[in-house]
N, C-alpha and C positions, 0 to 999 in steps of 0.2 A: 504493499499499499504505499502510495507516494505521499500521503498527507496533505495533498493539494484539495480544497474543497471547491466543487462546481456551482455554478449559479443555481442550478437546481437543489443542491445541497442547501444553499445559504436561504433560499426561498422556503424551502422545507421548515429550515430550523425557525425563520421568522415568523411562519404560520403557525408553528406549534406555541412559541413565545407569546404571540398576541391574540390567539383565538381565545373566545369566550371571556372577552374583557368588556366593560362597560367604559367609554371617555366621555368627557365633558368638554365642549368647546368653551374655552375660556377666553378667546378674542374674537374677532368677527368673522372669520373665515380660516378655513384649512383645506389643504388638498391631500387626496388619499389615491395612491397608485393601488389598482387591482388588477392583476395580470395585464390586459392589453388596454386598459381602460384609466382613465384619470378623473376623478370624482372632486368636484368643488362643492363643498358645503359652506353657506353663508348665512349668518343671521341677519335679517332684513326687516327692517319695521317692526311689525309684530309677529313675526314667523321666521321660517327657515325656508331657505331656497336651496337646490341641489341640483346641479348641472353635470352632465356625463360626457366625458370628451374621448376622443381615441387618444392613447398615450402619445401617440407622434405628432398629432397636430392639435394646436390650440389658437395660437395668436392668427387673425384673420378669417377663422372659422366659426361657424355657429356650433354650439353642442348637439351632439346626437340625442339628447333627451334632458328636459328640465321639468322640475316640478316646484312649486311654491304652495306652503301650507303656513296658515296662520296657527298660532300657538293655541288659539281657542278651540282647534279642531282635536288636540290631544287631551289628555287626562293629567292633571296636576295633582303628582303624588307627592311633590316636595315644595313647600312653599318658599324655600329658598332659592331654589332654581338654577344659582349660580350665574344668572344673566340679569 
């Protein structure tokens, strides 16, 4: 065994470390890479907007899909909310 890790090994290790976790958006937006896609999660006005892009293309292109949902559509389990 050469001790050299492949990209697949690294991806599998990262998947194991990050699976089954909850995350809280502390700022106003974040980018998440998922296989061949890049997802932009944004806090907007009184809700959240999610845009899905191909991982290779972003500038000058429209997202593949977008959704915007007001917080009022969700269930409030936490009065603190972090936002």
